[in-house]
NUTIZA-701924 format. One record per residue (C-alpha): z, x, y; residue in three letters. Coordinates in pm, 1 decimal. Example, Ala and Ser with C-alpha at 12.3 -4.5 7.8 and 13.67 -1.06 7.14 Angstrom:
DOBA  pz  px  py  resn
DOBA  780.0  1230.0  -450.0  ALA .
DOBA  714.0  1367.0  -106.0  SER .
END
This chain:
DOBA  pz  px  py  resn
DOBA  0.0  0.0  0.0  MET .
DOBA  92.1  278.6  239.1  LYS .
DOBA  -229.9  458.7  144.7  ARG .
DOBA  -435.0  146.5  229.3  PHE .
DOBA  -271.1  111.3  575.9  LEU .
DOBA  -334.2  477.5  651.5  SER .
DOBA  -704.8  439.3  573.8  LEU .
DOBA  -732.2  122.1  785.9  SER .
DOBA  -571.3  291.5  1086.2  ILE .
DOBA  -809.9  586.5  1055.2  GLN .
DOBA  -1113.1  353.8  1038.0  ALA .
DOBA  -999.1  160.8  1345.0  ALA .
DOBA  -957.8  482.9  1542.9  LEU .
DOBA  -1310.3  595.8  1446.6  ILE .
DOBA  -1458.3  261.0  1555.7  VAL .
DOBA  -1274.0  277.7  1888.9  ALA .
DOBA  -1396.8  628.9  1960.1  VAL .
DOBA  -1760.5  537.8  1875.4  CYS .
DOBA  -1749.4  227.4  2097.2  PHE .
DOBA  -1614.8  431.6  2390.8  ALA .
DOBA  -1886.9  691.8  2345.2  ALA .
DOBA  -2152.8  416.4  2333.1  PHE .
DOBA  -2024.9  268.2  2662.2  GLN .
DOBA  -2042.8  607.3  2834.0  VAL .
DOBA  -2393.6  683.2  2708.7  LEU .
DOBA  -2541.3  344.5  2805.9  THR .
DOBA  -2363.8  313.2  3141.7  GLY .
DOBA  -2212.0  -15.8  3032.0  GLY .
DOBA  -1882.6  46.7  3209.3  GLY .
DOBA  -1812.9  -48.5  3570.0  LYS .
DOBA  -1657.0  168.8  3834.1  GLY .
DOBA  -1393.1  2.9  4046.7  GLY .
DOBA  -1122.8  81.4  4290.8  PRO .
DOBA  -913.6  227.5  4011.4  GLU .
DOBA  -1180.8  430.7  3830.7  GLY .
DOBA  -1488.9  649.4  3889.5  PRO .
DOBA  -1839.3  500.9  3892.1  ALA .
DOBA  -2071.4  545.9  3595.5  ALA .
DOBA  -2284.6  860.0  3579.2  ALA .
DOBA  -2597.0  838.2  3798.2  GLY .
DOBA  -2454.4  562.8  4025.9  ASP .
DOBA  -2405.9  639.2  4392.6  GLN .
DOBA  -2177.1  347.3  4454.0  GLY .
DOBA  -2220.4  -7.6  4326.8  GLY .
DOBA  -2322.0  -115.4  3981.5  GLU .
DOBA  -2411.8  126.8  3708.8  GLY .
DOBA  -2790.1  198.3  3772.4  ARG .
DOBA  -2967.3  468.5  3972.0  PRO .
DOBA  -3034.8  405.2  4345.2  VAL .
DOBA  -3383.1  266.4  4419.0  GLY .
DOBA  -3433.3  114.5  4076.8  MET .
DOBA  -3293.6  -229.9  4154.5  GLY .
DOBA  -3501.1  -530.6  4266.4  PRO .
DOBA  -3371.5  -500.0  4621.3  GLU .
DOBA  -3533.5  -153.4  4666.4  ALA .
DOBA  -3872.7  -154.6  4865.0  GLN .
DOBA  -4150.6  118.7  4857.1  THR .
DOBA  -4244.5  238.0  5207.4  GLU .
DOBA  -4628.6  203.2  5276.2  PRO .
DOBA  -4818.3  536.5  5281.1  VAL .
DOBA  -5012.9  610.7  5605.3  SER .
DOBA  -5344.7  800.3  5598.2  THR .
DOBA  -5421.1  1073.9  5850.4  LEU .
DOBA  -5755.7  1016.9  6027.1  VAL .
DOBA  -5948.4  1165.7  6317.7  ALA .
DOBA  -5960.3  901.2  6589.9  MET .
DOBA  -6177.9  860.3  6898.3  VAL .
DOBA  -6188.2  588.1  7162.5  THR .
DOBA  -6543.1  504.4  7269.9  LEU .
DOBA  -6618.0  371.6  7616.4  GLN .
DOBA  -6925.0  159.6  7703.6  PRO .
DOBA  -7197.5  380.0  7841.9  THR .
DOBA  -7570.4  390.9  7904.9  SER .
DOBA  -7829.0  601.9  7728.7  VAL .
DOBA  -8193.3  687.7  7782.2  THR .
DOBA  -8338.2  709.3  7432.0  PRO .
DOBA  -8535.5  1026.4  7377.1  ASN .
DOBA  -8747.3  956.4  7073.6  ILE .
DOBA  -8853.8  1276.0  6900.1  VAL .
DOBA  -9108.7  1272.2  6619.2  ALA .
DOBA  -9349.9  1506.2  6446.7  LEU .
DOBA  -9722.6  1446.1  6426.9  GLY .
DOBA  -10047.1  1607.6  6318.9  GLN .
DOBA  -10345.9  1670.1  6546.2  VAL .
DOBA  -10665.6  1495.5  6436.8  THR .
DOBA  -11008.3  1444.7  6591.1  ALA .
DOBA  -11054.1  1155.6  6831.6  TRP .
DOBA  -11434.4  1157.4  6786.2  GLN .
DOBA  -11636.2  1277.5  6488.2  GLU .
DOBA  -12007.8  1213.0  6449.4  SER .
DOBA  -12299.5  1287.3  6226.1  MET .
DOBA  -12601.5  1433.3  6404.5  ILE .
DOBA  -12913.8  1241.9  6310.6  SER .
DOBA  -13240.9  1112.9  6451.4  SER .
DOBA  -13349.9  751.6  6483.7  GLU .
DOBA  -13707.8  856.9  6410.1  THR .
DOBA  -13884.1  1059.8  6143.4  SER .
DOBA  -14075.3  1382.6  6194.5  GLY .
DOBA  -14108.0  1754.4  6135.0  ARG .
DOBA  -13860.5  1993.0  6300.6  VAL .
DOBA  -14040.9  2229.8  6539.1  ILE .
DOBA  -13739.2  2374.9  6726.9  TRP .
DOBA  -13365.8  2433.0  6670.2  VAL .
DOBA  -13127.6  2548.3  6942.8  ASN .
DOBA  -13012.6  2904.7  6857.3  PRO .
DOBA  -12656.7  2799.9  6954.4  GLN .
DOBA  -12660.4  2517.5  6703.3  PHE .
DOBA  -12419.3  2693.3  6464.2  GLU .
DOBA  -12085.4  2610.6  6306.3  ASP .
DOBA  -11790.2  2661.2  6541.9  GLY .
DOBA  -11996.2  2664.2  6864.1  ILE .
DOBA  -11887.6  2425.2  7141.6  SER .
DOBA  -12156.0  2252.9  7348.9  MET .
DOBA  -12162.8  2012.7  7638.5  GLN .
DOBA  -12285.7  1655.6  7632.4  GLU .
DOBA  -12666.2  1630.7  7663.0  GLY .
DOBA  -12745.7  1977.4  7527.4  THR .
DOBA  -13066.6  1974.0  7317.0  ALA .
DOBA  -13007.8  2065.8  6953.2  LEU .
DOBA  -13331.2  1985.0  6762.9  VAL .
DOBA  -13688.5  1883.3  6853.2  ARG .
DOBA  -13936.4  1705.4  6627.9  LEU .
DOBA  -14315.3  1709.7  6639.2  ASN .
DOBA  -14417.5  1464.0  6912.3  THR .
DOBA  -14794.9  1428.0  6862.0  LEU .
DOBA  -14788.6  1093.2  6682.9  SER .
DOBA  -14528.0  955.5  6924.8  PHE .
DOBA  -14729.6  1054.5  7230.1  ARG .
DOBA  -15034.8  886.6  7077.1  ARG .
DOBA  -14833.8  569.7  7017.3  ASP .
DOBA  -14715.1  581.6  7377.4  GLU .
DOBA  -15071.5  601.7  7509.0  LEU .
DOBA  -15178.7  309.9  7289.4  VAL .
DOBA  -14886.1  101.7  7408.2  ALA .
DOBA  -14960.3  185.6  7771.3  GLN .
DOBA  -15322.9  80.1  7724.6  SER .
DOBA  -15217.6  -248.6  7568.8  SER .
DOBA  -14983.8  -314.8  7858.0  LEU .
DOBA  -15258.4  -249.4  8111.2  ASN .
DOBA  -15488.0  -498.5  7937.7  LYS .
DOBA  -15213.5  -760.4  7919.1  ALA .
DOBA  -15137.0  -722.4  8286.1  GLN .
DOBA  -15506.0  -766.5  8373.7  GLU .
DOBA  -15528.2  -1079.2  8157.4  ALA .
DOBA  -15217.1  -1216.1  8329.8  PHE .
DOBA  -15368.9  -1159.7  8671.8  LEU .
DOBA  -15685.0  -1343.2  8562.7  ASP .
DOBA  -15478.6  -1634.0  8430.5  ALA .
DOBA  -15287.5  -1652.1  8759.9  GLN .
DOBA  -15616.4  -1667.4  8951.0  ALA .
DOBA  -15750.3  -1943.2  8724.8  ASP .
DOBA  -15433.8  -2150.5  8773.0  THR .
DOBA  -15446.0  -2113.8  9151.3  GLU .
DOBA  -15814.8  -2208.9  9162.9  GLN .
DOBA  -15749.4  -2518.6  8947.1  ALA .
DOBA  -15467.1  -2623.4  9181.8  ARG .
DOBA  -15693.0  -2598.6  9488.9  ILE .
DOBA  -15969.7  -2800.1  9324.3  GLU .
DOBA  -15732.1  -3074.1  9205.1  PHE .
DOBA  -15565.2  -3109.3  9544.5  GLU .
DOBA  -15908.7  -3150.7  9707.2  SER .
DOBA  -15966.5  -3462.4  9496.9  LEU .
DOBA  -15647.9  -3618.7  9636.3  ASN .
DOBA  -15572.5  -3809.1  9318.1  ILE .
DOBA  -15200.9  -3729.1  9270.1  GLY .
DOBA  -15009.1  -3452.7  9096.1  GLU .
DOBA  -15208.9  -3221.9  8866.8  PRO .
DOBA  -15124.4  -3202.3  8495.4  THR .
DOBA  -15031.5  -2883.8  8304.7  ARG .
DOBA  -15364.6  -2891.7  8132.4  GLN .
DOBA  -15549.2  -2925.9  8461.2  ALA .
DOBA  -15367.2  -2620.5  8601.1  LEU .
DOBA  -15418.1  -2417.2  8280.2  LYS .
DOBA  -15042.8  -2341.8  8270.7  LEU .
DOBA  -15041.4  -2285.3  7892.9  ALA .
DOBA  -15294.0  -2002.8  7933.8  GLU .
DOBA  -15087.6  -1853.5  8217.7  LEU .
DOBA  -14763.2  -1864.2  8016.5  GLU .
DOBA  -14933.4  -1703.9  7715.3  ALA .
DOBA  -15068.3  -1423.6  7933.5  ALA .
DOBA  -14721.0  -1368.0  8083.3  GLU .
DOBA  -14568.3  -1349.4  7733.9  LEU .
DOBA  -14831.2  -1094.0  7630.6  SER .
DOBA  -14727.9  -872.8  7922.0  VAL .
DOBA  -14362.9  -885.8  7819.5  LYS .
DOBA  -14448.6  -800.5  7460.6  MET .
DOBA  -14662.7  -507.9  7570.9  ALA .
DOBA  -14383.4  -380.9  7797.4  GLU .
DOBA  -14139.2  -398.3  7508.0  LEU .
DOBA  -14378.0  -213.9  7277.8  GLU .
DOBA  -14420.2  61.0  7535.5  LEU .
DOBA  -14041.9  89.3  7573.4  GLU .
DOBA  -14004.5  121.8  7197.1  ILE .
DOBA  -14260.5  400.5  7174.8  THR .
DOBA  -14104.9  581.8  7470.7  GLN .
DOBA  -13761.1  560.5  7307.8  ASP .
DOBA  -13906.6  697.8  6987.0  ALA .
DOBA  -14061.9  984.1  7183.8  LEU .
DOBA  -13724.3  1057.8  7346.6  GLU .
DOBA  -13558.3  1047.0  7005.4  ASP .
DOBA  -13768.8  1342.3  6892.8  THR .
DOBA  -13523.4  1554.0  7092.1  GLU .
DOBA  -13174.4  1527.3  6944.6  ILE .
DOBA  -12895.9  1601.5  7193.0  ARG .
DOBA  -12517.5  1636.1  7191.5  MET .
DOBA  -12375.6  1283.1  7235.4  PRO .
DOBA  -12056.8  1420.1  7397.8  TYR .
DOBA  -11874.3  1748.6  7455.7  ASP .
DOBA  -11790.6  1884.2  7114.4  GLY .
DOBA  -11784.8  2159.6  6856.8  THR .
DOBA  -12036.1  2198.9  6575.8  ILE .
DOBA  -11853.1  2163.3  6244.8  THR .
DOBA  -12159.4  2167.8  6018.6  ASN .
DOBA  -12531.0  2244.2  6061.7  ARG .
DOBA  -12779.7  2131.6  5798.3  ASP .
DOBA  -13130.6  2165.0  5946.0  VAL .
DOBA  -13395.9  2431.9  5994.4  SER .
DOBA  -13737.8  2464.5  6157.7  ILE .
DOBA  -14006.3  2308.4  5937.6  GLY .
DOBA  -13778.7  2050.8  5775.4  ASP .
DOBA  -13918.2  1701.0  5745.1  GLN .
DOBA  -13655.6  1466.2  5887.7  ILE .
DOBA  -13632.9  1096.5  5804.4  ASN .
DOBA  -13464.0  846.5  6031.1  ALA .
DOBA  -13087.7  848.3  5975.1  GLY .
DOBA  -13084.9  1177.2  5784.5  MET .
DOBA  -12790.8  1405.8  5867.0  SER .
DOBA  -12867.3  1731.4  6044.5  MET .
DOBA  -12504.2  1831.6  6104.4  GLY .
DOBA  -12164.0  1715.6  6224.1  GLU .
DOBA  -11969.6  1751.7  6548.3  ILE .
DOBA  -11612.3  1695.6  6663.8  THR .
DOBA  -11535.2  1584.5  7019.1  GLY .
DOBA  -11335.2  1828.7  7232.7  THR .
DOBA  -11251.2  1626.2  7544.2  THR .
DOBA  -10953.1  1467.6  7372.7  ARG .
DOBA  -10765.3  1485.9  7044.7  PHE .
DOBA  -10552.8  1229.8  6865.0  LYS .
DOBA  -10192.3  1285.2  6760.9  LEU .
DOBA  -10033.8  1049.7  6506.4  VAL .
DOBA  -9652.5  1049.5  6544.4  LEU .
DOBA  -9434.7  918.2  6260.7  SER .
DOBA  -9152.3  713.4  6417.2  VAL .
DOBA  -8849.1  539.8  6266.7  LEU .
DOBA  -8870.3  161.7  6249.4  ASP .
DOBA  -8543.1  135.7  6448.8  SER .
DOBA  -8707.3  328.5  6736.8  GLN .
DOBA  -9046.9  160.5  6750.9  ILE .
DOBA  -8923.0  -119.9  6977.8  GLY .
DOBA  -8864.7  131.7  7258.9  PHE .
DOBA  -9226.5  252.9  7260.2  ILE .
DOBA  -9520.3  87.2  7434.2  SER .
DOBA  -9877.7  187.7  7527.9  PRO .
DOBA  -9898.6  391.9  7846.5  GLY .
DOBA  -9575.4  588.4  7798.1  GLN .
DOBA  -9594.0  962.0  7858.8  ASN .
DOBA  -9524.5  1200.3  7571.9  VAL .
DOBA  -9403.2  1561.0  7607.9  ALA .
DOBA  -9568.4  1765.7  7334.4  LEU .
DOBA  -9443.3  2096.4  7199.1  THR .
DOBA  -9636.7  2287.2  6932.4  PRO .
DOBA  -9428.2  2393.9  6633.9  THR .
DOBA  -9548.6  2751.4  6686.5  ASN .
DOBA  -9366.9  2760.8  7022.2  GLY .
DOBA  -9670.9  2782.7  7250.6  SER .
DOBA  -9705.2  2604.2  7584.1  GLU .
DOBA  -9597.1  2242.0  7628.8  MET .
DOBA  -9860.0  1973.0  7672.5  ARG .
DOBA  -9858.2  1610.4  7776.3  HIS .
DOBA  -10007.0  1305.9  7610.7  GLY .
DOBA  -10004.9  929.9  7646.4  LYS .
DOBA  -9930.8  652.8  7398.0  VAL .
DOBA  -10247.2  446.9  7347.6  VAL .
DOBA  -10156.8  224.5  7051.3  SER .
DOBA  -9891.5  148.1  6790.2  ILE .
DOBA  -9953.7  68.2  6426.1  ASP .
DOBA  -9674.9  -174.6  6334.8  LEU .
DOBA  -9755.8  -150.2  5965.0  LYS .
DOBA  -9491.4  57.6  5786.8  LEU .
DOBA  -9603.9  342.6  5565.8  ASP .
DOBA  -9500.2  224.6  5216.6  PRO .
DOBA  -9389.6  574.0  5113.7  TYR .
DOBA  -9213.7  710.7  5423.2  THR .
DOBA  -9116.1  373.2  5580.2  LEU .
DOBA  -9227.0  512.1  5917.0  LEU .
DOBA  -9451.9  366.9  6188.8  ASN .
DOBA  -9754.7  544.3  6332.5  SER .
DOBA  -9778.9  591.8  6709.3  VAL .
DOBA  -10120.8  704.8  6836.6  ILE .
DOBA  -10107.4  955.0  7123.8  VAL .
DOBA  -10409.0  1069.6  7325.9  GLU .
DOBA  -10416.0  1439.8  7418.7  VAL .
DOBA  -10662.3  1522.4  7696.9  ARG .
DOBA  -10831.7  1865.5  7740.8  ASP .
DOBA  -10703.0  2000.7  7409.8  PRO .
DOBA  -10892.6  2328.9  7447.7  LEU .
DOBA  -10748.2  2422.8  7787.5  SER .
DOBA  -10487.3  2698.7  7797.1  GLY .
DOBA  -10387.1  2780.4  7440.9  THR .
DOBA  -10635.0  2566.3  7242.7  PRO .
DOBA  -10501.7  2305.4  7004.6  LEU .
DOBA  -10632.4  2315.2  6652.6  ARG .
DOBA  -10709.8  2013.6  6440.0  ILE .
DOBA  -10459.1  2000.4  6157.6  GLY .
DOBA  -10179.9  2167.0  6356.6  SER .
DOBA  -9846.0  1994.1  6418.7  TYR .
DOBA  -9685.5  1892.2  6746.9  LEU .
DOBA  -9338.9  1762.9  6824.3  ARG .
DOBA  -9356.3  1464.7  7059.1  GLY .
DOBA  -9072.0  1345.0  7282.6  ALA .
DOBA  -9094.5  996.4  7437.9  ILE .
DOBA  -8847.2  894.3  7709.2  ALA .
DOBA  -8776.1  523.8  7663.0  ALA .
DOBA  -8620.5  287.5  7923.0  PRO .
DOBA  -8243.9  314.4  7977.2  GLU .
DOBA  -8008.7  104.2  7760.4  ILE .
DOBA  -7678.0  -7.3  7914.3  THR .
DOBA  -7345.2  -127.5  7766.4  ASP .
DOBA  -7359.5  56.6  7436.6  VAL .
DOBA  -7110.1  254.9  7228.6  LEU .
DOBA  -7226.5  589.1  7089.8  ALA .
DOBA  -7095.9  595.4  6733.6  ILE .
DOBA  -7122.4  943.3  6576.6  PRO .
DOBA  -7319.1  955.5  6254.7  LEU .
DOBA  -7013.3  1122.6  6098.8  THR .
DOBA  -6826.5  792.8  6145.6  ALA .
DOBA  -7072.9  592.9  5935.1  ILE .
DOBA  -7039.9  548.0  5559.9  THR .
DOBA  -7329.2  583.1  5319.3  ASN .
DOBA  -7335.4  203.5  5295.3  GLU .
DOBA  -7377.3  167.8  5673.4  GLY .
DOBA  -7023.5  73.3  5780.1  TYR .
DOBA  -6779.7  216.8  6034.4  PHE .
DOBA  -6403.7  165.0  6074.9  PHE .
DOBA  -6230.5  25.0  6382.6  GLU .
DOBA  -5860.5  108.7  6429.5  ILE .
DOBA  -5657.0  -188.7  6548.9  SER .
DOBA  -5356.5  -172.0  6783.5  ASP .
DOBA  -5137.6  -190.4  6471.2  GLU .
DOBA  -5317.2  119.6  6331.1  MET .
DOBA  -5488.2  -83.7  6058.1  ILE .
DOBA  -5848.4  -18.2  5953.9  LEU .
DOBA  -6109.0  -289.9  6017.0  LEU .
DOBA  -6452.0  -235.8  5859.8  ARG .
DOBA  -6771.0  -334.1  6048.2  HIS .
DOBA  -7135.8  -331.1  5941.5  LEU .
DOBA  -7336.5  -103.7  6170.9  LEU .
DOBA  -7611.9  -290.0  6362.5  VAL .
DOBA  -7755.6  -28.3  6599.7  PRO .
DOBA  -7987.9  -96.0  6891.0  VAL .
DOBA  -8098.6  267.0  6876.6  PHE .
DOBA  -8034.0  574.0  6665.9  ARG .
DOBA  -8097.6  941.9  6730.6  ASP .
DOBA  -8011.4  1268.4  6556.7  GLN .
DOBA  -7638.1  1252.1  6641.5  THR .
DOBA  -7536.7  894.2  6723.6  ASN .
DOBA  -7603.4  531.7  6646.1  ALA .
DOBA  -7574.6  302.9  6950.9  TYR .
DOBA  -7432.9  -47.6  6920.3  VAL .
DOBA  -7420.2  -307.7  7195.5  ALA .
DOBA  -7072.3  -355.7  7342.4  SER .
DOBA  -6918.6  -388.6  7688.6  ASP .
DOBA  -6562.3  -310.5  7572.6  THR .
DOBA  -6393.6  7.5  7450.9  ALA .
DOBA  -6335.2  58.6  7080.3  LEU .
DOBA  -6119.4  302.9  6881.1  THR .
DOBA  -6277.4  417.0  6556.0  ILE .
DOBA  -6242.2  674.9  6281.2  VAL .
DOBA  -6457.0  962.6  6403.5  GLU .
DOBA  -6515.7  1144.1  6075.5  GLN .
DOBA  -6393.8  1174.6  5719.1  GLY .
DOBA  -6464.0  811.1  5630.1  VAL .
DOBA  -6520.7  877.3  5260.3  LEU .
DOBA  -6262.1  688.9  5055.7  GLY .
DOBA  -6127.9  475.5  5340.3  LEU .
DOBA  -6092.7  102.3  5292.5  ARG .
DOBA  -6026.6  -196.5  5511.8  GLU .
DOBA  -5658.1  -279.1  5560.1  GLY .
DOBA  -5529.8  76.7  5528.5  GLN .
DOBA  -5257.7  190.5  5767.4  ILE .
DOBA  -5354.7  512.7  5941.4  VAL .
DOBA  -5196.2  778.0  6160.1  VAL .
DOBA  -5382.5  991.1  6411.4  GLU .
DOBA  -5447.8  1340.6  6290.5  GLN .
DOBA  -5336.4  1592.1  6550.6  THR .
DOBA  -5449.4  1949.8  6587.6  HIS .
DOBA  -5169.0  2191.1  6675.8  GLU .
END
């Protein structure tokens, strides 16, 4: 019996010790005025500070570069690159047929000639014969017309002497007179045609230009319309500028263009003559046609070379200049509210250049100036300062 009681007391002590250890390990005990608080508690119930439901996480603020933009005005300077092309290109040909009897010695590739300079002459014998025949026919027609006029006048006098009223067309022989008059006109036209053909036996420069190809020699038999060479006009060249679609609305015919060759030679001036509003399907750019006068003066321009054109557009007022660094890849920028919260806006520019996009606004605006990658609307931000 005594042995049984001893074992029971030992078991009870073991249970009590284990229970006390369990309470310590799990923090199940409470600290009070009479005893220390549980491990890890800083006062209050037995759990670490900040882990209870009453604890709140402070919002994290993001450092950003800020700038306050003021409404301003800007004169858009539209800069674009373009290639020089010919304004006029023509094939040299004759409107008549014949054998070549003379070729201008200067009619060679690369030689520049003035308008009206003779290039080629054809044999004129048959054309001069045709001219003489046409002149003879005209002389006969004119004589026949004079005879018909005399007959009509004589018939009028005779009819009036009879005093029997107004004469008829038949009585006055007006049909014969009109036929004779028509014959004169036809003969005059035939003579003009033969004279034009005779003039066409001498082929001349149609305008100031440079020979780009010669394909004729003395003795060649030339048919009407056959090519004898090619020329390029030199009084003016054409420059085709490739302009962004967002800039095309600031360009109009008649505007002056400052032109700078890419090789750094002297500046030139041109004038906008037309705008092709059809977008290039590959580059999504518009074509602006610029006329360049006297391209061979000073340092000559060369067809195929490139020029940089600058067009000063009319002034735009009440705009904000938003740096391109402030714009996301998706075309948004971030406003910073008075509470330092980000507000996202879709960029709708009235003009864009190499550094800024301009949006219409007559009030100031604070925005994120750069480093917009990863920002989102609703974030709280703090101005980044540079010490």
